[in-house]
All heavy atoms as an XYZ file, in Angstrom:
985
protein
N     -97.574     41.151      9.340
C     -98.751     40.326      9.153
C     -99.867     41.186      8.654
O    -100.061     42.288      9.092
C     -99.110     39.671     10.485
C    -100.376     38.875     10.411
S    -100.771     37.995     11.949
C    -100.853     39.311     13.130
N    -100.640     40.676      7.759
C    -101.814     41.337      7.249
C    -102.959     41.098      8.221
O    -103.600     40.049      8.211
C    -102.166     40.834      5.849
C    -103.315     41.544      5.224
O    -104.143     42.138      5.897
N    -103.378     41.464      3.904
N    -103.221     42.069      9.104
C    -104.180     41.869     10.170
C    -105.593     41.638      9.633
O    -106.370     40.869     10.202
C    -104.190     43.074     11.098
N    -105.936     42.271      8.536
C    -107.280     42.139      7.986
C    -107.537     40.712      7.491
O    -108.573     40.127      7.760
C    -107.458     43.128      6.838
C    -108.893     43.293      6.392
C    -108.975     44.407      5.396
C    -110.432     44.795      5.169
N    -110.558     45.911      4.270
N    -106.583     40.123      6.750
C    -106.741     38.784      6.211
C    -106.149     37.711      7.120
O    -106.337     36.532      6.880
C    -106.104     38.678      4.824
C    -106.782     39.573      3.830
O    -107.994     39.732      3.867
N    -106.011     40.160      2.938
N    -105.427     38.146      8.140
C    -104.783     37.236      9.088
C    -103.946     36.179      8.368
O    -104.100     34.973      8.577
C    -105.815     36.614     10.011
C    -106.526     37.663     10.831
C    -107.201     37.088     12.012
C    -107.838     38.260     12.759
N    -108.086     38.031     14.091
N    -103.036     36.629      7.533
C    -102.098     35.780      6.822
C    -100.660     36.214      7.144
O    -100.420     37.381      7.435
C    -102.285     35.853      5.319
C    -103.601     35.323      4.835
N    -103.913     33.997      4.901
C    -104.652     35.956      4.276
C    -105.137     33.828      4.421
N    -105.606     34.982      4.025
N     -99.781     35.274      7.061
C     -98.374     35.608      7.212
C     -97.909     36.432      6.037
O     -98.383     36.250      4.910
C     -97.521     34.337      7.263
C     -97.618     33.470      8.512
C     -96.897     32.143      8.274
C     -97.040     34.171      9.708
N     -96.923     37.288      6.258
C     -96.321     38.016      5.165
C     -95.549     37.027      4.283
O     -95.206     35.911      4.715
C     -95.347     39.077      5.693
O     -94.249     38.465      6.308
N     -95.281     37.421      3.050
C     -94.540     36.555      2.127
C     -93.171     36.195      2.723
O     -92.730     35.042      2.679
C     -94.409     37.234      0.747
C     -93.479     36.444     -0.157
C     -95.759     37.411      0.104
N     -92.492     37.173      3.282
C     -91.161     36.951      3.846
C     -91.234     35.971      5.019
O     -90.461     35.021      5.079
C     -90.539     38.256      4.310
C     -89.118     38.102      4.861
C     -88.554     39.412      5.354
C     -87.581     39.956      4.344
N     -86.903     41.149      4.811
N     -92.207     36.148      5.899
C     -92.357     35.245      7.038
C     -92.673     33.825      6.575
O     -92.134     32.859      7.098
C     -93.436     35.750      8.000
O     -92.980     36.922      8.637
N     -93.542     33.698      5.618
C     -93.918     32.366      5.091
C     -92.664     31.659      4.545
O     -92.430     30.487      4.800
C     -94.985     32.470      4.029
C     -95.435     31.129      3.487
C     -96.626     31.256      2.564
N     -97.747     31.903      3.178
C     -98.600     31.313      4.048
N     -98.393     30.074      4.388
N     -99.609     31.959      4.540
N     -91.824     32.422      3.797
C     -90.613     31.825      3.211
C     -89.643     31.388      4.323
O     -89.102     30.288      4.262
C     -89.938     32.880      2.313
C     -88.634     32.379      1.688
C     -88.024     33.437      0.809
C     -86.694     32.979      0.246
N     -86.045     33.996     -0.549
N     -89.456     32.221      5.326
C     -88.575     31.909      6.430
C     -89.086     30.664      7.197
O     -88.318     29.728      7.461
C     -88.425     33.122      7.374
C     -87.619     34.231      6.686
C     -87.776     32.701      8.699
C     -87.650     35.551      7.400
N     -90.342     30.658      7.530
C     -90.890     29.538      8.288
C     -90.869     28.255      7.466
O     -90.683     27.164      8.022
C     -92.312     29.876      8.769
C     -92.375     30.988      9.820
C     -93.812     31.381     10.104
C     -91.665     30.577     11.096
N     -91.036     28.349      6.162
C     -90.930     27.200      5.291
C     -89.513     26.607      5.353
O     -89.337     25.388      5.456
C     -91.297     27.573      3.860
C     -91.243     26.356      2.929
O     -91.930     25.359      3.185
O     -90.487     26.449      1.933
N     -88.501     27.481      5.325
C     -87.112     27.011      5.420
C     -86.842     26.362      6.769
O     -86.173     25.330      6.836
C     -86.153     28.176      5.181
C     -86.114     28.718      3.745
C     -85.329     30.036      3.689
C     -85.494     27.682      2.819
N     -87.384     26.931      7.852
C     -87.231     26.349      9.170
C     -87.891     24.976      9.217
O     -87.308     24.024      9.728
C     -87.791     27.273     10.258
C     -86.925     28.537     10.401
C     -87.886     26.533     11.597
C     -87.525     29.611     11.284
N     -89.084     24.878      8.629
C     -89.805     23.598      8.658
C     -89.074     22.504      7.870
O     -89.251     21.320      8.131
C     -91.226     23.753      8.117
O     -91.205     23.909      6.709
N     -88.212     22.910      6.958
C     -87.436     21.948      6.187
C     -86.116     21.607      6.859
O     -85.272     20.919      6.307
C     -87.169     22.497      4.785
C     -88.450     22.561      3.942
C     -88.193     23.160      2.594
C     -89.515     23.195      1.815
N     -89.391     23.946      0.584
N     -85.921     22.158      8.067
C     -84.731     21.808      8.860
C     -83.547     22.735      8.718
O     -82.473     22.436      9.232
N     -83.715     23.861      8.025
C     -82.592     24.808      7.881
C     -82.354     25.555      9.201
O     -83.304     25.958      9.879
C     -82.879     25.825      6.781
C     -82.909     25.218      5.411
N     -81.777     24.845      4.728
C     -83.952     24.906      4.599
C     -82.092     24.358      3.565
N     -83.411     24.376      3.468
N     -81.111     25.737      9.530
C     -80.738     26.509     10.718
C     -80.831     28.004     10.394
O     -80.919     28.393      9.240
C     -79.303     26.166     11.149
O     -78.378     26.660     10.197
N     -80.775     28.821     11.431
C     -80.768     30.268     11.213
C     -79.630     30.663     10.297
O     -79.795     31.431      9.357
C     -80.614     31.022     12.523
C     -81.808     30.959     13.474
C     -81.704     31.549     14.739
C     -83.017     30.367     13.118
C     -82.763     31.521     15.614
C     -84.066     30.344     14.003
C     -83.953     30.932     15.251
O     -85.005     30.923     16.093
N     -78.439     30.101     10.563
C     -77.256     30.439      9.760
C     -77.478     30.085      8.292
O     -77.132     30.841      7.392
C     -76.006     29.715     10.292
C     -75.497     30.263     11.603
C     -74.945     31.658     11.509
O     -74.297     31.990     10.494
O     -75.145     32.421     12.459
N     -78.066     28.918      8.042
C     -78.339     28.504      6.663
C     -79.326     29.436      5.986
O     -79.177     29.789      4.838
C     -78.872     27.072      6.641
C     -77.815     26.049      7.007
C     -78.402     24.662      7.245
O     -79.544     24.510      7.658
N     -77.600     23.652      6.974
N     -80.358     29.864      6.729
C     -81.359     30.789      6.154
C     -80.672     32.095      5.772
O     -80.950     32.647      4.710
C     -82.514     30.996      7.141
C     -83.304     29.697      7.321
C     -83.413     32.151      6.697
C     -84.287     29.699      8.436
N     -79.808     32.585      6.625
C     -79.105     33.856      6.327
C     -78.222     33.712      5.106
O     -78.055     34.665      4.352
C     -78.282     34.285      7.542
C     -79.057     34.618      8.802
C     -78.117     34.913      9.954
C     -80.032     35.767      8.591
N     -77.656     32.530      4.887
C     -76.813     32.292      3.711
C     -77.655     32.139      2.449
O     -77.236     32.548      1.370
C     -75.956     31.063      3.912
C     -74.833     31.185      4.942
C     -74.159     29.835      5.181
C     -73.820     32.227      4.536
N     -78.838     31.566      2.570
C     -79.729     31.361      1.436
C     -80.212     32.694      0.897
O     -80.300     32.899     -0.321
C     -80.915     30.453      1.816
C     -80.422     29.028      2.014
C     -82.029     30.504      0.750
C     -81.444     28.088      2.688
N     -80.554     33.594      1.784
C     -81.096     34.909      1.383
C     -80.394     35.987      2.182
O     -80.727     36.202      3.327
C     -82.593     34.932      1.599
C     -83.257     36.195      1.074
O     -82.544     37.204      0.800
O     -84.500     36.201      0.944
N     -79.448     36.704      1.557
C     -78.674     37.690      2.314
C     -79.489     38.930      2.664
O     -79.015     39.777      3.397
C     -77.376     38.063      1.600
C     -77.579     38.696      0.234
O     -78.724     38.847     -0.210
O     -76.564     39.046     -0.369
N     -80.729     39.027      2.180
C     -81.598     40.128      2.581
C     -82.297     39.860      3.925
O     -82.853     40.759      4.534
C     -82.638     40.433      1.515
N     -82.231     38.599      4.353
C     -82.878     38.201      5.624
C     -81.898     38.418      6.777
O     -80.712     38.127      6.671
C     -83.320     36.721      5.559
C     -83.808     36.228      6.900
C     -84.407     36.538      4.516
N     -82.424     38.921      7.883
C     -81.624     39.106      9.094
C     -82.190     38.212     10.200
O     -83.293     37.658     10.048
C     -81.680     40.566      9.575
O     -83.011     40.855     10.022
C     -81.273     41.546      8.486
N     -81.458     38.097     11.278
C     -81.985     37.365     12.442
C     -83.299     37.972     12.886
O     -84.231     37.267     13.247
C     -80.992     37.403     13.608
C     -79.939     36.350     13.553
C     -78.622     36.702     13.277
C     -80.245     35.019     13.803
C     -77.635     35.707     13.250
C     -79.267     34.049     13.784
C     -77.961     34.409     13.503
O     -76.988     33.439     13.461
N     -83.402     39.288     12.832
C     -84.635     39.939     13.266
C     -85.826     39.541     12.388
O     -86.929     39.397     12.874
C     -84.470     41.483     13.285
C     -83.421     41.908     14.279
C     -82.228     42.455     13.843
C     -83.619     41.741     15.637
C     -81.264     42.845     14.749
C     -82.664     42.142     16.553
C     -81.482     42.694     16.116
N     -85.589     39.331     11.104
C     -86.656     38.845     10.218
C     -87.114     37.456     10.638
O     -88.300     37.145     10.599
C     -86.176     38.793      8.771
C     -85.893     40.184      8.187
O     -86.564     41.138      8.567
O     -84.982     40.257      7.349
N     -86.180     36.617     11.042
C     -86.508     35.259     11.507
C     -87.357     35.361     12.768
O     -88.384     34.690     12.896
C     -85.243     34.431     11.733
C     -84.511     34.197     10.392
C     -85.590     33.086     12.381
C     -83.116     33.614     10.522
N     -86.962     36.213     13.697
C     -87.733     36.377     14.920
C     -89.095     36.970     14.631
O     -90.105     36.578     15.240
C     -86.977     37.273     15.915
C     -85.628     36.752     16.290
C     -84.596     37.626     16.577
C     -85.348     35.386     16.343
C     -83.339     37.147     16.917
C     -84.097     34.918     16.690
C     -83.092     35.782     16.989
N     -89.158     37.916     13.719
C     -90.425     38.506     13.334
C     -91.375     37.474     12.719
O     -92.583     37.489     12.958
C     -90.247     39.673     12.369
C     -89.676     40.918     13.041
O     -89.764     41.016     14.290
O     -89.158     41.791     12.346
N     -90.826     36.547     11.942
C     -91.640     35.495     11.332
C     -92.256     34.612     12.425
O     -93.449     34.270     12.359
C     -90.795     34.670     10.360
N     -91.462     34.271     13.394
C     -91.968     33.465     14.509
C     -93.035     34.235     15.290
O     -94.066     33.677     15.695
C     -90.823     33.055     15.427
N     -92.776     35.509     15.480
C     -93.739     36.360     16.203
C     -95.051     36.441     15.444
O     -96.135     36.358     16.033
C     -93.139     37.739     16.438
C     -93.919     38.542     17.451
O     -94.306     38.039     18.483
N     -94.132     39.799     17.131
N     -94.985     36.616     14.111
C     -96.190     36.637     13.299
C     -96.996     35.370     13.462
O     -98.212     35.391     13.602
C     -95.872     36.835     11.813
C     -95.646     38.245     11.391
C     -95.488     38.339      9.873
O     -96.237     37.672      9.139
O     -94.610     39.092      9.446
N     -96.296     34.232     13.417
C     -96.962     32.927     13.545
C     -97.645     32.821     14.904
O     -98.784     32.322     15.012
C     -95.974     31.790     13.329
N     -96.966     33.275     15.957
C     -97.560     33.228     17.290
C     -98.786     34.140     17.377
O     -99.793     33.770     18.010
C     -96.543     33.637     18.344
C     -95.452     32.606     18.652
C     -94.398     33.202     19.558
C     -96.050     31.358     19.247
N     -98.706     35.284     16.779
C     -99.862     36.204     16.783
C    -101.056     35.586     16.044
O    -102.196     35.709     16.508
C     -99.477     37.565     16.171
C     -98.604     38.388     17.083
C     -98.166     39.687     16.454
O     -98.534     39.974     15.278
O     -97.431     40.426     17.118
N    -100.790     34.932     14.951
C    -101.865     34.247     14.204
C    -102.483     33.117     15.053
O    -103.663     32.822     14.914
C    -101.359     33.664     12.877
C    -101.202     34.650     11.735
C    -100.567     33.979     10.527
C    -102.558     35.201     11.354
N    -101.651     32.518     15.884
C    -102.130     31.437     16.751
C    -102.788     31.976     17.998
O    -103.196     31.213     18.867
C    -100.941     30.528     17.101
C    -101.371     29.216     17.722
O    -102.375     28.650     17.263
O    -100.681     28.771     18.656
N    -102.861     33.296     18.127
C    -103.507     33.904     19.275
C    -102.614     34.090     20.474
O    -103.081     34.403     21.560
N    -101.331     33.923     20.294
C    -100.365     34.101     21.387
C     -99.904     35.547     21.411
O     -99.842     36.204     20.382
C     -99.174     33.177     21.234
C     -99.508     31.726     21.055
C    -100.024     31.128     22.330
C    -100.141     29.643     22.234
N    -101.490     29.141     22.185
N     -99.536     36.009     22.585
C     -99.023     37.362     22.757
C     -97.544     37.407     22.380
O     -96.753     36.629     22.918
C     -99.195     37.803     24.199
C     -98.750     39.217     24.468
O     -98.334     39.917     23.509
O     -98.785     39.636     25.621
N     -97.176     38.247     21.454
C     -95.794     38.358     21.005
C     -94.930     39.263     21.853
O     -93.772     39.446     21.561
N     -95.481     39.856     22.914
C     -94.692     40.814     23.712
C     -93.522     40.146     24.395
O     -92.481     40.784     24.597
C     -95.588     41.499     24.732
C     -96.518     42.480     24.100
O     -96.235     43.016     23.035
N     -97.657     42.734     24.730
N     -93.639     38.896     24.793
C     -92.537     38.185     25.453
C     -91.313     38.165     24.519
O     -90.177     38.316     24.976
C     -92.913     36.761     25.783
C     -93.881     36.695     26.968
O     -94.017     37.702     27.695
O     -94.491     35.631     27.159
N     -91.562     37.994     23.245
C     -90.494     37.975     22.257
C     -89.691     39.291     22.301
O     -88.470     39.279     22.381
C     -91.092     37.726     20.858
C     -90.310     38.331     19.710
C     -89.167     37.726     19.229
C     -90.747     39.499     19.103
C     -88.464     38.269     18.177
C     -90.046     40.053     18.057
C     -88.915     39.439     17.584
O     -88.218     39.990     16.563
N     -90.388     40.408     22.268
C     -89.722     41.711     22.285
C     -88.965     41.928     23.578
O     -87.864     42.486     23.588
C     -90.732     42.817     22.021
C     -91.300     42.782     20.646
N     -90.572     43.053     19.505
C     -92.562     42.440     20.209
C     -91.326     42.911     18.434
N     -92.523     42.527     18.823
N     -89.559     41.501     24.679
C     -88.908     41.639     25.981
C     -87.632     40.804     26.046
O     -86.589     41.291     26.509
C     -89.840     41.230     27.115
C     -91.009     42.163     27.272
O     -90.950     43.305     26.775
O     -92.015     41.744     27.910
N     -87.711     39.549     25.570
C     -86.521     38.663     25.583
C     -85.434     39.260     24.688
O     -84.253     39.254     25.049
C     -86.878     37.256     25.119
C     -87.590     36.429     26.154
C     -87.717     34.977     25.749
N     -88.114     34.755     24.383
C     -89.392     34.690     23.925
N     -90.371     34.855     24.787
N     -89.657     34.457     22.667
N     -85.815     39.721     23.522
C     -84.857     40.294     22.598
C     -84.173     41.521     23.193
O     -82.948     41.675     23.105
C     -85.521     40.636     21.261
C     -84.614     41.139     20.163
C     -83.525     40.116     19.822
C     -85.431     41.461     18.923
N     -84.951     42.387     23.813
C     -84.384     43.591     24.423
C     -83.409     43.213     25.562
O     -82.350     43.829     25.688
C     -85.491     44.468     24.969
N     -83.757     42.191     26.327
C     -82.881     41.756     27.409
C     -81.545     41.207     26.868
O     -80.474     41.516     27.347
C     -83.586     40.670     28.237
C     -82.770     40.186     29.414
C     -83.506     39.091     30.174
O     -84.731     39.157     30.271
O     -82.796     38.185     30.672
N     -81.646     40.411     25.809
C     -80.445     39.851     25.182
C     -79.574     40.968     24.625
O     -78.358     41.004     24.823
C     -80.783     38.814     24.106
C     -81.384     37.574     24.738
C     -79.562     38.466     23.257
C     -82.044     36.634     23.747
N     -80.199     41.900     23.905
C     -79.423     42.989     23.279
C     -78.853     43.941     24.332
O     -77.853     44.603     24.107
C     -80.288     43.768     22.297
C     -80.883     42.964     21.162
C     -80.081     42.728     19.940
N     -79.159     43.631     19.411
C     -79.326     44.400     18.349
N     -80.460     44.416     17.698
N     -78.366     45.157     17.914
N     -79.481     44.016     25.487
C     -78.946     44.826     26.578
C     -77.629     44.224     27.073
O     -76.677     44.954     27.320
C     -79.966     44.915     27.708
C     -79.504     45.852     28.803
O     -79.068     46.974     28.526
N     -79.611     45.443     30.038
N     -77.554     42.907     27.181
C     -76.351     42.234     27.643
C     -75.325     42.065     26.537
O     -74.102     42.055     26.772
C     -76.671     40.875     28.212
C     -77.366     40.920     29.547
C     -77.528     39.527     30.104
N     -77.937     38.625     29.019
C     -78.864     37.700     29.137
N     -79.485     37.521     30.256
N     -79.185     36.947     28.112
N     -75.806     41.887     25.279
C     -74.930     41.621     24.140
C     -75.381     42.510     22.978
O     -76.164     42.098     22.128
C     -75.036     40.149     23.712
C     -74.891     39.180     24.849
N     -73.654     38.889     25.415
C     -75.799     38.464     25.532
C     -73.841     38.000     26.388
N     -75.127     37.740     26.477
N     -74.904     43.768     22.942
C     -75.423     44.745     21.967
C     -75.355     44.326     20.489
O     -76.198     44.753     19.704
C     -74.541     45.979     22.215
C     -74.079     45.849     23.616
C     -73.955     44.353     23.845
N     -74.427     43.461     20.128
C     -74.333     43.039     18.716
C     -75.016     41.702     18.447
O     -74.877     41.136     17.395
C     -72.872     42.995     18.275
C     -72.241     44.389     18.304
C     -71.138     44.665     17.337
N     -71.024     43.882     16.146
C     -71.596     44.174     14.965
N     -72.361     45.232     14.852
N     -71.397     43.402     13.911
N     -75.785     41.235     19.405
C     -76.499     39.956     19.253
C     -77.396     40.001     18.031
O     -78.081     40.994     17.780
C     -77.340     39.648     20.492
N     -77.317     38.955     17.246
C     -78.150     38.728     16.064
C     -77.839     39.617     14.875
O     -78.556     39.611     13.892
C     -79.639     38.780     16.410
C     -79.997     37.818     17.516
C     -80.377     38.302     18.748
C     -79.899     36.463     17.328
C     -80.703     37.411     19.785
C     -80.204     35.595     18.333
C     -80.601     36.054     19.557
O     -80.905     35.184     20.566
N     -76.771     40.392     14.957
C     -76.369     41.180     13.797
C     -75.498     40.314     12.891
O     -74.849     39.378     13.342
C     -75.605     42.426     14.233
C     -76.471     43.424     14.950
C     -75.751     44.710     15.296
O     -74.660     44.972     14.710
O     -76.276     45.443     16.138
N     -75.521     40.626     11.603
C     -74.697     39.862     10.656
C     -73.229     40.120     10.979
O     -72.831     41.190     11.400
C     -75.005     40.283      9.226
C     -76.339     39.770      8.771
C     -76.492     39.896      7.282
C     -77.816     39.281      6.874
N     -77.871     38.974      5.474
N     -72.425     39.071     10.755
C     -71.001     39.182     10.989
C     -70.336     39.842      9.777
O     -70.646     39.546      8.644
C     -70.396     37.774     11.135
C     -70.729     37.150     12.444
C     -71.894     36.521     12.787
C     -69.901     37.044     13.600
N     -71.830     36.039     14.054
C     -70.606     36.370     14.596
C     -68.598     37.482     13.876
C     -70.075     36.092     15.848
C     -68.074     37.200     15.130
C     -68.800     36.525     16.110
N     -69.411     40.737     10.062
C     -68.631     41.361      9.002
C     -67.335     40.560      8.805
O     -66.936     39.796      9.689
C     -68.256     42.814      9.351
O     -67.373     42.805     10.493
C     -69.495     43.663      9.650
N     -66.705     40.746      7.681
C     -65.412     40.075      7.441
C     -64.388     40.505      8.475
O     -63.592     39.691      8.958
C     -64.899     40.386      6.036
C     -65.749     39.738      4.966
O     -66.432     38.738      5.225
N     -65.718     40.291      3.768
N     -64.378     41.801      8.833
C     -63.433     42.283      9.838
C     -63.695     41.635     11.192
O     -62.752     41.278     11.921
C     -63.548     43.811      9.993
C     -62.981     44.544      8.803
O     -62.215     43.944      8.032
O     -63.286     45.754      8.640
N     -64.946     41.463     11.528
C     -65.301     40.845     12.799
C     -64.894     39.367     12.828
O     -64.397     38.866     13.840
C     -66.812     40.952     12.999
C     -67.215     41.231     14.403
C     -68.694     41.429     14.559
O     -69.470     41.270     13.594
O     -69.078     41.720     15.683
N     -65.074     38.681     11.717
C     -64.648     37.295     11.630
C     -63.130     37.183     11.774
O     -62.632     36.263     12.428
C     -65.106     36.640     10.323
C     -66.593     36.359     10.313
C     -67.054     35.724      9.004
O     -66.315     35.810      7.990
O     -68.174     35.180      9.003
N     -62.404     38.104     11.158
C     -60.944     38.104     11.294
C     -60.539     38.363     12.728
O     -59.608     37.714     13.251
C     -60.339     39.154     10.367
N     -61.239     39.270     13.408
C     -60.942     39.539     14.811
C     -61.258     38.316     15.651
O     -60.511     37.970     16.594
C     -61.698     40.761     15.325
C     -61.335     41.100     16.738
C     -61.947     42.370     17.269
O     -62.757     43.002     16.568
O     -61.590     42.768     18.404
N     -62.373     37.639     15.382
C     -62.716     36.432     16.094
C     -61.608     35.381     15.953
O     -61.190     34.782     16.926
C     -64.050     35.864     15.577
C     -64.480     34.517     16.131
C     -64.646     34.565     17.630
C     -65.771     34.070     15.445
N     -61.135     35.198     14.743
C     -60.053     34.257     14.493
C     -58.824     34.634     15.330
O     -58.236     33.793     16.012
C     -59.726     34.256     13.010
C     -58.691     33.205     12.610
O     -58.094     32.548     13.493
O     -58.501     33.020     11.398
N     -58.459     35.913     15.301
C     -57.287     36.388     16.035
C     -57.476     36.183     17.552
O     -56.597     35.661     18.241
C     -57.051     37.865     15.738
C     -55.812     38.449     16.366
C     -55.684     39.940     16.126
N     -56.773     40.723     16.656
C     -56.968     40.980     17.966
N     -56.132     40.512     18.869
N     -58.006     41.716     18.354
N     -58.656     36.553     18.059
C     -58.922     36.429     19.490
C     -58.895     34.972     19.918
O     -58.322     34.616     20.962
C     -60.267     37.060     19.857
C     -60.351     38.583     19.768
C     -61.785     39.041     19.877
C     -59.471     39.242     20.817
N     -59.530     34.110     19.149
C     -59.614     32.687     19.494
C     -58.228     32.032     19.468
O     -57.919     31.196     20.323
C     -60.584     31.961     18.556
C     -60.816     30.528     18.923
C     -61.537     30.194     20.080
C     -60.335     29.507     18.123
C     -61.771     28.891     20.414
C     -60.565     28.179     18.456
C     -61.288     27.862     19.608
N     -57.428     32.433     18.502
C     -56.058     31.902     18.414
C     -55.231     32.343     19.625
O     -54.467     31.549     20.188
C     -55.385     32.353     17.108
O     -56.182     31.890     16.000
C     -53.977     31.830     16.976
N     -55.410     33.579     20.052
C     -54.638     34.103     21.173
C     -55.128     33.571     22.517
O     -54.317     33.315     23.435
C     -54.694     35.640     21.174
N     -56.443     33.420     22.653
C     -57.026     32.960     23.917
C     -58.399     32.353     23.608
O     -59.355     33.079     23.341
C     -57.176     34.156     24.874
C     -57.867     33.778     26.183
O     -58.053     32.571     26.472
O     -58.223     34.695     26.922
N     -58.507     31.032     23.652
C     -59.767     30.357     23.257
C     -60.882     30.427     24.302
O     -61.785     29.611     24.267
C     -59.305     28.925     22.996
C     -58.127     28.723     23.856
C     -57.444     30.068     23.921
N     -60.871     31.405     25.176
C     -61.938     31.530     26.176
C     -63.166     32.183     25.519
O     -63.173     33.384     25.199
C     -61.448     32.357     27.358
C     -62.492     32.455     28.429
O     -63.528     33.067     28.271
N     -62.198     31.837     29.566
N     -64.211     31.395     25.314
C     -65.411     31.836     24.608
C     -66.089     33.021     25.323
O     -66.512     33.960     24.679
C     -66.421     30.679     24.452
C     -65.789     29.501     23.696
C     -67.703     31.143     23.843
C     -65.460     29.789     22.263
N     -66.147     32.962     26.634
C     -66.811     34.024     27.409
C     -66.099     35.380     27.199
O     -66.766     36.412     27.005
C     -66.868     33.682     28.889
C     -67.668     32.451     29.220
C     -69.162     32.606     28.943
O     -69.677     33.705     29.082
O     -69.774     31.589     28.573
N     -64.787     35.371     27.258
C     -64.026     36.639     27.067
C     -64.200     37.147     25.652
O     -64.332     38.357     25.416
C     -62.574     36.452     27.402
C     -62.320     36.454     28.907
C     -60.831     36.606     29.234
N     -60.046     35.430     28.928
C     -59.797     34.442     29.773
N     -60.245     34.492     31.004
N     -59.063     33.387     29.398
N     -64.183     36.240     24.691
C     -64.350     36.659     23.285
C     -65.765     37.240     23.105
O     -65.937     38.280     22.465
C     -64.123     35.469     22.320
C     -62.651     35.012     22.402
C     -64.506     35.865     20.908
C     -62.399     33.717     21.686
N     -66.759     36.598     23.675
C     -68.142     37.078     23.565
C     -68.288     38.473     24.150
O     -68.908     39.351     23.534
C     -69.102     36.114     24.260
N     -67.659     38.677     25.281
C     -67.713     39.990     25.925
C     -67.032     41.047     25.026
O     -67.575     42.139     24.803
C     -67.021     39.952     27.280
C     -67.133     41.231     28.057
C     -66.520     41.117     29.451
O     -66.699     40.065     30.082
O     -65.876     42.085     29.860
N     -65.897     40.717     24.498
C     -65.136     41.630     23.658
C     -65.934     41.996     22.363
O     -65.939     43.150     21.937
C     -63.801     40.984     23.292
C     -62.991     41.722     22.278
C     -62.291     42.932     22.893
N     -61.565     43.667     21.912
C     -60.265     43.598     21.731
N     -59.526     42.819     22.498
N     -59.696     44.339     20.815
N     -66.573     40.979     21.747
C     -67.301     41.214     20.498
C     -68.768     41.596     20.722
O     -69.508     41.811     19.755
C     -67.202     39.982     19.597
C     -65.801     39.618     19.138
C     -65.821     38.369     18.263
C     -65.152     40.770     18.397
N     -69.185     41.690     21.987
C     -70.524     42.085     22.352
C     -71.597     41.147     21.768
O     -72.639     41.578     21.294
C     -70.813     43.528     21.965
C     -69.914     44.532     22.637
C     -70.218     45.933     22.255
O     -70.789     46.218     21.215
N     -69.817     46.864     23.114
N     -71.263     39.844     21.760
C     -72.165     38.840     21.221
C     -72.364     37.745     22.253
O     -71.612     37.641     23.223
C     -71.610     38.243     19.940
C     -71.584     39.238     18.788
C     -71.154     38.576     17.518
N     -71.134     39.470     16.381
C     -72.151     39.631     15.540
N     -73.273     38.993     15.705
N     -72.036     40.450     14.518
N     -73.367     36.904     22.042
C     -73.629     35.798     22.947
C     -72.583     34.715     22.770
O     -72.094     34.483     21.648
C     -75.011     35.215     22.662
C     -76.145     36.191     22.923
C     -77.462     35.571     22.590
O     -78.035     34.899     23.431
N     -77.965     35.830     21.401
N     -72.216     34.018     23.849
C     -71.268     32.923     23.733
C     -71.726     31.861     22.709
O     -70.885     31.339     21.979
C     -71.197     32.332     25.155
C     -71.528     33.516     26.028
C     -72.557     34.305     25.256
N     -73.003     31.602     22.647
C     -73.481     30.611     21.663
C     -73.225     31.086     20.227
O     -72.940     30.291     19.346
C     -74.974     30.347     21.862
O     -75.721     31.547     21.728
N     -73.302     32.392     20.012
C     -73.014     32.937     18.666
C     -71.531     32.823     18.334
O     -71.167     32.561     17.190
C     -73.454     34.401     18.594
N     -70.697     32.977     19.340
C     -69.252     32.837     19.147
C     -68.927     31.409     18.752
O     -68.220     31.151     17.778
C     -68.460     33.260     20.400
C     -68.721     34.733     20.766
C     -66.972     32.964     20.264
C     -68.310     35.723     19.697
N     -69.485     30.437     19.523
C     -69.249     29.022     19.188
C     -69.749     28.676     17.799
O     -69.086     27.986     17.022
C     -69.908     28.114     20.251
C     -69.104     28.043     21.544
C     -69.677     27.018     22.500
N     -70.951     27.427     23.092
C     -71.080     28.224     24.115
N     -69.990     28.684     24.720
N     -72.252     28.533     24.588
N     -70.922     29.150     17.461
C     -71.526     28.887     16.166
C     -70.631     29.435     15.041
O     -70.387     28.736     14.044
C     -72.926     29.475     16.086
O     -73.480     29.295     14.819
N     -70.163     30.667     15.177
C     -69.360     31.247     14.133
C     -68.008     30.551     14.050
O     -67.477     30.363     12.947
C     -69.179     32.764     14.402
C     -68.436     33.516     13.319
C     -68.990     33.332     11.950
N     -70.390     33.624     11.857
C     -71.078     33.874     10.758
N     -70.464     33.884      9.593
N     -72.355     34.107     10.807
N     -67.432     30.180     15.177
C     -66.172     29.446     15.158
C     -66.342     28.122     14.414
O     -65.459     27.716     13.649
C     -65.692     29.191     16.592
C     -65.118     30.415     17.317
C     -64.946     30.087     18.824
C     -63.809     30.865     16.705
N     -67.471     27.442     14.608
C     -67.728     26.195     13.871
C     -67.853     26.484     12.388
O     -67.332     25.766     11.542
C     -69.001     25.533     14.406
C     -68.793     24.801     15.678
C     -70.033     23.986     16.089
N     -70.067     23.797     17.512
C     -70.788     24.509     18.370
N     -71.582     25.456     17.953
N     -70.716     24.268     19.641
N     -68.589     27.535     12.053
C     -68.785     27.909     10.641
C     -67.447     28.202      9.979
O     -67.251     27.850      8.823
C     -69.697     29.158     10.554
O     -70.966     28.834     11.108
C     -69.869     29.624      9.116
N     -66.539     28.820     10.718
C     -65.227     29.170     10.170
C     -64.237     27.981     10.215
O     -63.112     28.099      9.771
C     -64.626     30.360     10.941
C     -65.404     31.679     10.813
C     -64.813     32.713     11.751
C     -65.395     32.176      9.376
N     -64.683     26.865     10.787
C     -63.820     25.705     10.867
C     -62.772     25.790     11.954
O     -61.773     25.079     11.929
N     -62.967     26.692     12.923
C     -61.998     26.883     13.971
C     -62.328     26.101     15.232
O     -61.507     25.996     16.137
C     -61.886     28.371     14.336
C     -61.425     29.286     13.184
C     -61.570     30.751     13.572
C     -59.995     28.962     12.816
N     -63.530     25.578     15.305
C     -63.986     24.826     16.486
C     -64.740     23.604     16.010
O     -65.641     23.719     15.156
C     -64.889     25.722     17.348
C     -65.381     25.162     18.668
C     -64.217     24.965     19.641
C     -66.429     26.090     19.287
N     -64.379     22.482     16.561
C     -65.071     21.242     16.227
C     -66.322     21.125     17.112
O     -66.355     21.657     18.209
C     -64.165     20.039     16.436
C     -62.858     20.103     15.667
C     -63.080     20.294     14.167
O     -63.882     19.591     13.578
N     -62.367     21.237     13.572
N     -67.319     20.408     16.612
C     -68.560     20.260     17.397
C     -68.431     19.510     18.667
O     -67.549     19.066     19.159
C     -69.621     19.525     16.567
O     -69.064     18.393     15.957
C     -70.247     20.438     15.586
């Protein structure tokens, strides 16, 4: 954020515009492969700071999530998707797969849906 002018960065404005149009995080990542989950969180944090809110809670929550799930919010690799497919086929227990891949269970379910392996 440009503290002097108190404006959102170009990247944050683009991300928040996509969110306001109803795009999911996954869709935003597909639209622009240079954007990461962290960029999305940073855009929200910038907006909160402009609104006078303290963004420290965001960093604390993120650190707590990454402490429990070290690969949380990282982009999926092709190898990781293949392993997810293999693990899910062998044992569809989301919690065990999440632990194995060091990701949140919600991320496992989301990726399985994206890959067409899990129905909504």
